[in-house]
MARGU-690390 format. One record per residue (C-alpha): residue number from 1; chain; x, y, z. Coordinates in Angstrom, 3 decimals. Layout:
BEGIN
+-----+--------+----------+----------+----------+
: num : cadena :       c1 :       c2 :       c3 :
+-----+--------+----------+----------+----------+
: NUM :      A :        X :        Y :        Z :
...
+-----+--------+----------+----------+----------+
This chain:
BEGIN
+-----+--------+----------+----------+----------+
: num : cadena :       c1 :       c2 :       c3 :
+-----+--------+----------+----------+----------+
:   1 :      A :  -49.257 :   16.684 :  -36.156 :
:   2 :      A :  -51.090 :   14.350 :  -38.488 :
:   3 :      A :  -49.696 :   11.007 :  -39.569 :
:   4 :      A :  -49.114 :   12.408 :  -43.070 :
:   5 :      A :  -46.947 :   15.245 :  -41.648 :
:   6 :      A :  -44.812 :   12.946 :  -39.498 :
:   7 :      A :  -41.265 :   12.158 :  -40.602 :
:   8 :      A :  -40.881 :    8.555 :  -41.669 :
:   9 :      A :  -38.242 :    6.628 :  -39.615 :
:  10 :      A :  -34.972 :    5.656 :  -41.206 :
:  11 :      A :  -34.577 :    2.147 :  -42.537 :
:  12 :      A :  -31.363 :    0.175 :  -42.813 :
:  13 :      A :  -31.218 :    0.895 :  -46.543 :
:  14 :      A :  -31.489 :    4.652 :  -45.867 :
:  15 :      A :  -28.688 :    4.557 :  -43.306 :
:  16 :      A :  -26.439 :    2.511 :  -45.609 :
:  17 :      A :  -27.076 :    4.898 :  -48.507 :
:  18 :      A :  -26.234 :    7.992 :  -46.443 :
:  19 :      A :  -23.103 :    6.381 :  -44.964 :
:  20 :      A :  -21.855 :    5.537 :  -48.464 :
:  21 :      A :  -22.621 :    9.064 :  -49.641 :
:  22 :      A :  -20.588 :   10.636 :  -46.824 :
:  23 :      A :  -17.775 :    8.129 :  -47.354 :
:  24 :      A :  -17.571 :    8.940 :  -51.075 :
:  25 :      A :  -17.347 :   12.674 :  -50.365 :
:  26 :      A :  -14.662 :   12.324 :  -47.703 :
:  27 :      A :  -11.016 :   11.979 :  -48.704 :
:  28 :      A :   -9.851 :   10.489 :  -45.373 :
:  29 :      A :  -12.664 :    7.983 :  -44.907 :
:  30 :      A :  -15.705 :    8.257 :  -42.690 :
:  31 :      A :  -15.914 :    8.701 :  -38.953 :
:  32 :      A :  -18.860 :    8.695 :  -36.582 :
:  33 :      A :  -18.194 :   12.386 :  -35.894 :
:  34 :      A :  -18.830 :   13.172 :  -39.592 :
:  35 :      A :  -22.508 :   12.233 :  -39.385 :
:  36 :      A :  -23.783 :   12.694 :  -35.816 :
:  37 :      A :  -27.408 :   12.636 :  -36.990 :
:  38 :      A :  -27.009 :    9.049 :  -38.206 :
:  39 :      A :  -24.912 :    7.786 :  -35.281 :
:  40 :      A :  -27.727 :    6.911 :  -32.864 :
:  41 :      A :  -29.926 :    5.574 :  -35.675 :
:  42 :      A :  -27.095 :    3.344 :  -36.948 :
:  43 :      A :  -26.449 :    2.018 :  -33.441 :
:  44 :      A :  -30.177 :    1.368 :  -32.970 :
:  45 :      A :  -30.575 :   -0.513 :  -36.264 :
:  46 :      A :  -27.211 :   -2.339 :  -36.492 :
:  47 :      A :  -26.104 :   -2.605 :  -32.878 :
:  48 :      A :  -22.933 :   -0.512 :  -33.312 :
:  49 :      A :  -21.368 :    1.991 :  -35.682 :
:  50 :      A :  -18.813 :   -0.533 :  -36.932 :
:  51 :      A :  -21.591 :   -2.996 :  -37.790 :
:  52 :      A :  -23.214 :   -0.293 :  -39.904 :
:  53 :      A :  -19.913 :    0.282 :  -41.749 :
:  54 :      A :  -19.588 :   -3.447 :  -42.410 :
:  55 :      A :  -23.140 :   -3.539 :  -43.785 :
:  56 :      A :  -22.226 :   -0.658 :  -46.124 :
:  57 :      A :  -19.113 :   -2.550 :  -47.342 :
:  58 :      A :  -16.782 :    0.064 :  -45.822 :
:  59 :      A :  -13.581 :   -1.183 :  -44.121 :
:  60 :      A :  -13.395 :   -0.543 :  -40.381 :
:  61 :      A :  -10.241 :    1.192 :  -39.196 :
:  62 :      A :   -9.532 :    0.439 :  -35.564 :
:  63 :      A :   -7.239 :    2.695 :  -33.584 :
:  64 :      A :   -4.401 :    1.137 :  -31.658 :
:  65 :      A :   -2.600 :    2.598 :  -28.666 :
:  66 :      A :    0.819 :    1.269 :  -29.652 :
:  67 :      A :    2.777 :    0.556 :  -32.818 :
:  68 :      A :    4.751 :   -2.572 :  -33.657 :
:  69 :      A :    8.051 :   -0.742 :  -33.108 :
:  70 :      A :    6.947 :    0.551 :  -29.703 :
:  71 :      A :    5.762 :   -2.942 :  -28.781 :
:  72 :      A :    9.230 :   -4.351 :  -29.504 :
:  73 :      A :   10.808 :   -1.617 :  -27.355 :
:  74 :      A :    8.335 :   -2.370 :  -24.535 :
:  75 :      A :    9.131 :   -6.089 :  -24.593 :
:  76 :      A :   12.859 :   -5.390 :  -24.491 :
:  77 :      A :   12.362 :   -2.947 :  -21.598 :
:  78 :      A :   10.504 :   -5.594 :  -19.578 :
:  79 :      A :   13.416 :   -7.997 :  -20.058 :
:  80 :      A :   15.915 :   -5.290 :  -19.113 :
:  81 :      A :   14.091 :   -4.452 :  -15.881 :
:  82 :      A :   13.011 :   -7.928 :  -14.746 :
:  83 :      A :   15.632 :  -10.149 :  -16.379 :
:  84 :      A :   12.948 :  -12.334 :  -17.961 :
:  85 :      A :    9.548 :  -12.094 :  -19.608 :
:  86 :      A :    6.393 :  -14.181 :  -19.531 :
:  87 :      A :    2.785 :  -13.746 :  -20.685 :
:  88 :      A :    1.928 :  -12.908 :  -17.070 :
:  89 :      A :    4.382 :   -9.980 :  -16.893 :
:  90 :      A :    1.823 :   -7.517 :  -18.281 :
:  91 :      A :   -1.562 :   -8.701 :  -19.528 :
:  92 :      A :   -2.102 :   -5.603 :  -21.661 :
:  93 :      A :    1.271 :   -5.922 :  -23.382 :
:  94 :      A :    0.617 :   -9.622 :  -23.999 :
:  95 :      A :   -2.765 :   -8.909 :  -25.569 :
:  96 :      A :   -1.412 :   -6.292 :  -27.970 :
:  97 :      A :    1.669 :   -8.366 :  -28.818 :
:  98 :      A :   -0.580 :  -11.213 :  -29.964 :
:  99 :      A :   -2.682 :   -8.774 :  -31.995 :
: 100 :      A :    0.328 :   -7.314 :  -33.764 :
: 101 :      A :    2.436 :  -10.427 :  -34.362 :
: 102 :      A :   -0.155 :  -13.218 :  -34.330 :
: 103 :      A :    1.300 :  -15.096 :  -31.347 :
: 104 :      A :    3.312 :  -14.479 :  -28.206 :
: 105 :      A :    6.336 :  -16.414 :  -29.476 :
: 106 :      A :    6.335 :  -14.457 :  -32.748 :
: 107 :      A :    6.400 :  -11.195 :  -30.784 :
: 108 :      A :    9.366 :  -12.369 :  -28.710 :
: 109 :      A :   11.171 :  -13.481 :  -31.885 :
: 110 :      A :   10.612 :  -10.045 :  -33.432 :
: 111 :      A :   12.071 :   -8.420 :  -30.290 :
: 112 :      A :   15.115 :  -10.790 :  -30.349 :
: 113 :      A :   14.432 :  -12.067 :  -26.816 :
: 114 :      A :   16.761 :  -15.004 :  -26.024 :
: 115 :      A :   15.163 :  -18.342 :  -25.247 :
: 116 :      A :   16.715 :  -18.473 :  -21.778 :
: 117 :      A :   14.886 :  -15.269 :  -20.777 :
: 118 :      A :   11.446 :  -16.550 :  -21.779 :
: 119 :      A :    9.239 :  -18.090 :  -19.112 :
: 120 :      A :    5.965 :  -19.884 :  -19.658 :
: 121 :      A :    4.774 :  -20.397 :  -16.084 :
: 122 :      A :    3.975 :  -24.089 :  -16.586 :
: 123 :      A :    3.244 :  -26.508 :  -13.740 :
: 124 :      A :    6.396 :  -28.414 :  -12.640 :
: 125 :      A :    6.697 :  -32.000 :  -13.900 :
: 126 :      A :    5.422 :  -34.906 :  -11.853 :
: 127 :      A :    7.721 :  -35.847 :   -9.004 :
: 128 :      A :    9.092 :  -32.294 :   -8.596 :
: 129 :      A :    7.519 :  -30.444 :   -5.638 :
: 130 :      A :    5.630 :  -27.323 :   -6.557 :
: 131 :      A :    7.150 :  -24.253 :   -4.946 :
: 132 :      A :    5.063 :  -21.529 :   -3.377 :
: 133 :      A :    5.248 :  -17.887 :   -4.389 :
: 134 :      A :    7.139 :  -17.048 :   -1.197 :
: 135 :      A :    9.796 :  -19.654 :   -1.935 :
: 136 :      A :   10.284 :  -18.246 :   -5.431 :
: 137 :      A :   10.570 :  -14.717 :   -4.037 :
: 138 :      A :   13.128 :  -15.837 :   -1.452 :
: 139 :      A :   15.262 :  -17.424 :   -4.193 :
: 140 :      A :   15.040 :  -14.260 :   -6.287 :
: 141 :      A :   16.043 :  -12.103 :   -3.314 :
: 142 :      A :   18.946 :  -14.413 :   -2.505 :
: 143 :      A :   20.183 :  -14.109 :   -6.097 :
: 144 :      A :   20.142 :  -10.305 :   -5.773 :
: 145 :      A :   21.922 :  -10.386 :   -2.401 :
: 146 :      A :   24.641 :  -12.676 :   -3.778 :
: 147 :      A :   25.789 :   -9.915 :   -6.177 :
: 148 :      A :   26.079 :   -7.242 :   -3.442 :
: 149 :      A :   28.748 :   -6.618 :   -0.806 :
: 150 :      A :   27.894 :   -8.063 :    2.622 :
: 151 :      A :   25.582 :   -5.827 :    4.603 :
: 152 :      A :   24.531 :   -3.560 :    1.719 :
: 153 :      A :   20.775 :   -3.072 :    1.477 :
: 154 :      A :   19.552 :   -3.939 :   -2.052 :
: 155 :      A :   17.368 :   -1.726 :   -4.231 :
: 156 :      A :   14.511 :   -3.892 :   -5.467 :
: 157 :      A :   12.773 :   -3.372 :   -8.842 :
: 158 :      A :    9.248 :   -2.023 :   -8.570 :
: 159 :      A :    7.713 :   -5.309 :   -9.714 :
: 160 :      A :    9.641 :   -7.360 :   -7.140 :
: 161 :      A :    9.058 :   -4.806 :   -4.386 :
: 162 :      A :    5.277 :   -4.988 :   -4.837 :
: 163 :      A :    5.313 :   -8.786 :   -4.642 :
: 164 :      A :    7.551 :   -8.821 :   -1.556 :
: 165 :      A :    5.373 :   -6.239 :    0.170 :
: 166 :      A :    2.203 :   -8.199 :   -0.671 :
: 167 :      A :    3.461 :  -11.602 :    0.511 :
: 168 :      A :    5.717 :  -10.618 :    3.434 :
: 169 :      A :    4.161 :   -7.348 :    4.614 :
: 170 :      A :    7.340 :   -5.289 :    4.225 :
: 171 :      A :   10.641 :   -5.203 :    2.405 :
: 172 :      A :   12.531 :   -5.855 :    5.640 :
: 173 :      A :   10.525 :   -9.030 :    6.355 :
: 174 :      A :   11.201 :  -10.349 :    2.843 :
: 175 :      A :   14.944 :   -9.680 :    3.135 :
: 176 :      A :   14.992 :  -11.331 :    6.556 :
: 177 :      A :   13.334 :  -14.434 :    5.051 :
: 178 :      A :   16.112 :  -14.469 :    2.433 :
: 179 :      A :   18.758 :  -14.465 :    5.170 :
: 180 :      A :   19.625 :  -10.770 :    5.086 :
: 181 :      A :   20.503 :   -9.690 :    8.630 :
: 182 :      A :   22.522 :   -6.546 :    9.234 :
: 183 :      A :   24.144 :   -5.471 :   12.474 :
: 184 :      A :   26.304 :   -2.467 :   11.656 :
: 185 :      A :   28.773 :   -0.930 :   14.053 :
: 186 :      A :   28.803 :    2.763 :   14.926 :
: 187 :      A :   31.810 :    3.394 :   12.687 :
: 188 :      A :   30.201 :    1.600 :    9.723 :
: 189 :      A :   27.014 :    3.625 :   10.128 :
: 190 :      A :   28.948 :    6.911 :   10.219 :
: 191 :      A :   30.944 :    5.905 :    7.136 :
: 192 :      A :   27.803 :    5.096 :    5.147 :
: 193 :      A :   26.112 :    8.323 :    6.195 :
: 194 :      A :   29.148 :   10.361 :    5.109 :
: 195 :      A :   29.251 :    8.515 :    1.781 :
: 196 :      A :   25.592 :    9.304 :    1.059 :
: 197 :      A :   26.000 :   12.922 :    2.155 :
: 198 :      A :   29.025 :   13.438 :   -0.115 :
: 199 :      A :   27.214 :   11.813 :   -3.019 :
: 200 :      A :   24.014 :   13.898 :   -2.753 :
: 201 :      A :   25.380 :   17.053 :   -1.176 :
: 202 :      A :   22.908 :   16.753 :    1.680 :
: 203 :      A :   21.278 :   13.969 :    3.635 :
: 204 :      A :   17.766 :   13.352 :    4.907 :
: 205 :      A :   16.164 :   10.318 :    6.500 :
: 206 :      A :   14.317 :    9.558 :    3.241 :
: 207 :      A :   17.565 :    9.141 :    1.327 :
: 208 :      A :   18.713 :    6.142 :    3.367 :
: 209 :      A :   17.067 :    2.754 :    3.516 :
: 210 :      A :   14.878 :    1.788 :    6.424 :
: 211 :      A :   17.448 :   -0.707 :    7.666 :
: 212 :      A :   20.240 :    1.874 :    7.890 :
: 213 :      A :   17.838 :    4.407 :    9.410 :
: 214 :      A :   16.737 :    2.003 :   12.162 :
: 215 :      A :   20.317 :    0.940 :   12.853 :
: 216 :      A :   21.356 :    4.594 :   13.211 :
: 217 :      A :   18.520 :    5.315 :   15.665 :
: 218 :      A :   19.288 :    2.166 :   17.673 :
: 219 :      A :   23.013 :    2.981 :   18.055 :
: 220 :      A :   22.798 :    6.762 :   18.490 :
: 221 :      A :   19.362 :    7.196 :   20.047 :
: 222 :      A :   17.994 :    9.441 :   17.289 :
: 223 :      A :   18.532 :   10.389 :   13.665 :
: 224 :      A :   19.947 :   13.769 :   14.687 :
: 225 :      A :   22.410 :   12.058 :   17.006 :
: 226 :      A :   23.634 :    9.850 :   14.150 :
: 227 :      A :   24.181 :   12.891 :   11.913 :
: 228 :      A :   26.090 :   14.684 :   14.672 :
: 229 :      A :   28.284 :   11.634 :   15.253 :
: 230 :      A :   29.052 :   11.426 :   11.521 :
: 231 :      A :   29.952 :   15.121 :   11.396 :
: 232 :      A :   27.177 :   15.967 :    8.909 :
: 233 :      A :   25.877 :   19.519 :    9.164 :
: 234 :      A :   22.116 :   19.664 :    9.546 :
: 235 :      A :   19.880 :   21.996 :    7.606 :
: 236 :      A :   18.145 :   23.580 :   10.573 :
: 237 :      A :   20.836 :   26.247 :   10.961 :
: 238 :      A :   20.272 :   29.886 :   10.037 :
: 239 :      A :   20.767 :   30.660 :    6.348 :
: 240 :      A :   22.649 :   33.717 :    5.139 :
: 241 :      A :   23.245 :   34.895 :    1.563 :
: 242 :      A :   26.890 :   33.752 :    1.716 :
: 243 :      A :   25.953 :   30.279 :    2.947 :
: 244 :      A :   23.258 :   29.918 :    0.276 :
: 245 :      A :   25.637 :   31.041 :   -2.487 :
: 246 :      A :   28.288 :   28.580 :   -1.292 :
: 247 :      A :   25.780 :   25.713 :   -1.349 :
: 248 :      A :   24.594 :   26.669 :   -4.841 :
: 249 :      A :   28.154 :   26.641 :   -6.137 :
: 250 :      A :   28.759 :   23.218 :   -4.556 :
: 251 :      A :   25.673 :   21.905 :   -6.358 :
: 252 :      A :   26.864 :   23.371 :   -9.663 :
: 253 :      A :   30.252 :   21.707 :   -9.201 :
: 254 :      A :   28.445 :   18.348 :   -8.987 :
: 255 :      A :   26.525 :   19.144 :  -12.179 :
: 256 :      A :   23.179 :   19.773 :  -10.463 :
: 257 :      A :   21.417 :   23.071 :  -11.132 :
: 258 :      A :   17.754 :   22.082 :  -11.052 :
: 259 :      A :   15.557 :   23.101 :   -8.136 :
: 260 :      A :   14.370 :   19.488 :   -7.996 :
: 261 :      A :   17.891 :   18.352 :   -6.973 :
: 262 :      A :   18.268 :   20.874 :   -4.161 :
: 263 :      A :   17.371 :   20.230 :   -0.511 :
: 264 :      A :   14.185 :   21.944 :    0.709 :
: 265 :      A :   16.115 :   24.171 :    3.134 :
: 266 :      A :   18.277 :   25.629 :    0.369 :
: 267 :      A :   15.259 :   26.201 :   -1.889 :
: 268 :      A :   13.319 :   28.022 :    0.834 :
: 269 :      A :   16.358 :   30.087 :    1.842 :
: 270 :      A :   17.063 :   31.076 :   -1.771 :
: 271 :      A :   13.512 :   32.261 :   -2.311 :
: 272 :      A :   13.454 :   34.124 :    1.012 :
: 273 :      A :   16.844 :   35.822 :    0.590 :
: 274 :      A :   16.919 :   36.464 :   -3.175 :
: 275 :      A :   13.252 :   36.399 :   -4.195 :
: 276 :      A :   13.437 :   33.320 :   -6.450 :
: 277 :      A :   15.567 :   30.303 :   -7.254 :
: 278 :      A :   16.806 :   31.808 :  -10.527 :
: 279 :      A :   17.789 :   35.057 :   -8.793 :
: 280 :      A :   19.821 :   33.088 :   -6.251 :
: 281 :      A :   21.614 :   31.217 :   -9.031 :
: 282 :      A :   22.446 :   34.482 :  -10.805 :
: 283 :      A :   23.823 :   35.913 :   -7.563 :
: 284 :      A :   26.028 :   32.832 :   -7.193 :
: 285 :      A :   27.154 :   32.990 :  -10.825 :
: 286 :      A :   25.639 :   29.596 :  -11.526 :
: 287 :      A :   24.185 :   28.983 :  -15.017 :
: 288 :      A :   20.427 :   28.621 :  -14.868 :
: 289 :      A :   18.584 :   25.849 :  -16.635 :
: 290 :      A :   17.155 :   26.968 :  -19.969 :
: 291 :      A :   13.680 :   25.630 :  -20.603 :
: 292 :      A :   12.830 :   24.758 :  -24.173 :
: 293 :      A :    9.517 :   24.206 :  -25.853 :
: 294 :      A :    8.137 :   20.730 :  -25.115 :
: 295 :      A :    8.043 :   18.423 :  -28.142 :
: 296 :      A :    7.614 :   14.698 :  -28.588 :
: 297 :      A :   11.381 :   14.249 :  -28.586 :
: 298 :      A :   11.991 :   16.278 :  -25.406 :
: 299 :      A :    9.157 :   14.529 :  -23.538 :
: 300 :      A :   10.434 :   11.070 :  -24.536 :
: 301 :      A :   14.013 :   12.045 :  -23.648 :
: 302 :      A :   12.982 :   13.335 :  -20.202 :
: 303 :      A :   10.972 :   10.183 :  -19.400 :
: 304 :      A :   13.875 :    7.940 :  -20.457 :
: 305 :      A :   16.287 :   10.070 :  -18.407 :
: 306 :      A :   14.143 :    9.634 :  -15.275 :
: 307 :      A :   13.786 :    5.888 :  -15.855 :
: 308 :      A :   17.541 :    5.459 :  -16.416 :
: 309 :      A :   18.238 :    7.341 :  -13.196 :
: 310 :      A :   15.962 :    5.008 :  -11.190 :
: 311 :      A :   13.548 :    7.895 :  -10.571 :
: 312 :      A :    9.820 :    7.348 :  -10.259 :
: 313 :      A :    7.831 :    7.642 :  -13.480 :
: 314 :      A :    4.446 :    7.725 :  -11.781 :
: 315 :      A :    2.473 :   10.711 :  -13.028 :
: 316 :      A :    2.003 :   11.877 :   -9.438 :
: 317 :      A :    5.797 :   11.934 :   -8.855 :
: 318 :      A :    7.078 :   13.638 :  -12.026 :
: 319 :      A :    7.229 :   17.433 :  -12.435 :
: 320 :      A :    3.873 :   18.933 :  -13.338 :
: 321 :      A :    5.263 :   20.587 :  -16.486 :
: 322 :      A :    6.433 :   17.236 :  -17.825 :
: 323 :      A :    3.128 :   15.515 :  -17.013 :
: 324 :      A :    1.095 :   18.339 :  -18.596 :
: 325 :      A :    3.203 :   18.338 :  -21.769 :
: 326 :      A :    3.021 :   14.542 :  -22.074 :
: 327 :      A :   -0.771 :   14.505 :  -21.767 :
: 328 :      A :   -1.117 :   17.397 :  -24.215 :
: 329 :      A :    1.157 :   15.871 :  -26.869 :
: 330 :      A :    0.446 :   12.124 :  -26.530 :
: 331 :      A :   -3.088 :   12.179 :  -25.120 :
: 332 :      A :   -2.221 :   10.412 :  -21.858 :
: 333 :      A :    0.739 :    9.686 :  -19.610 :
: 334 :      A :    0.588 :    5.962 :  -20.485 :
: 335 :      A :    0.909 :    6.778 :  -24.198 :
: 336 :      A :    3.976 :    8.943 :  -23.513 :
: 337 :      A :    5.647 :    6.193 :  -21.449 :
: 338 :      A :    4.903 :    3.651 :  -24.171 :
: 339 :      A :    6.450 :    5.902 :  -26.822 :
: 340 :      A :    9.548 :    6.183 :  -24.632 :
: 341 :      A :    9.730 :    2.405 :  -24.252 :
: 342 :      A :    9.068 :    2.568 :  -20.504 :
: 343 :      A :    6.418 :    0.540 :  -18.708 :
: 344 :      A :    3.879 :    2.926 :  -17.140 :
: 345 :      A :    2.677 :    2.230 :  -13.633 :
: 346 :      A :   -0.870 :    0.976 :  -13.699 :
: 347 :      A :   -3.396 :    2.628 :  -11.446 :
: 348 :      A :   -4.934 :    0.427 :   -8.829 :
: 349 :      A :   -8.696 :    0.491 :   -8.628 :
: 350 :      A :  -10.077 :    1.003 :   -5.107 :
: 351 :      A :  -11.627 :   -2.079 :   -3.570 :
: 352 :      A :  -15.033 :   -0.466 :   -3.141 :
: 353 :      A :  -15.063 :    1.206 :   -6.573 :
: 354 :      A :  -17.734 :   -1.171 :   -7.867 :
: 355 :      A :  -19.965 :   -0.893 :   -4.829 :
: 356 :      A :  -22.802 :    1.528 :   -4.881 :
: 357 :      A :  -22.938 :    4.109 :   -2.183 :
: 358 :      A :  -25.905 :    3.741 :    0.048 :
+-----+--------+----------+----------+----------+
């Protein structure tokens, strides 16, 4: 093709003129998706699409992942879970709080956070010895243990559990450093096992803490021996339709009808004997759970219900239907948790993620 037949390259004036033309025709403003032919040219001439909009005297609208109201709810949730808040609690929340309210203190004032629950993380004054992280964790664990009956294993918040595991290697080692030593008798172990079994309707080794589990094995020789001594019926017996129906009715009497609340043995027996979980519930005369269409309100309500019940809100631990609906409606699981006022668990990047494979 001759030089006369070649298309002349765009200039900055041409790009600005076309951007203004598209912006004038559009009722909702201009987006990069509205003019894909100009996108690469604008980036080449101006460095970025937003720079091209600024050159054309068009205001740049930046999307945000959270609103001011949701930010206030998130700050209050951090205080509710941890008992205090500091700029180091969550770097992402801190960054967006400053963007929305102008400063960190202004964000805390808008959320009505009391002064006594705000921490700055300053260096101690001269003359006062600086405490290590382990010493601070030990004091925090001792404060939690002081509010519990003697010998009861505490449930640590996720934030505190991660720090204890990182600095001490395990939860048991951290509690031992805080002066928590348990030596239960055989009768006390049996009483606690019966209490947990009556509360949940069944009992597995995962439902008890590691301390109680190890104490039971040390006194009775095995986990099965501890259950037999406590008079708890194990789930490895043969299932019949009458036994399955009786267990389903016991669950319904405790207000639990979901398959997620049932022990694995009952679920497998119900599907083997009746064909499905719903068919087993109908045979037992138990009302089945009615599933409704997922909306923003139902997703937010379900996430808050799991968080209030101390259940995991990690996307890998929630039911797949809830995770799928949250991603479809809100765009991501983090967005759904933020809308519900719950802090999402951040994914940890693998150590060798930045290394190139040889």
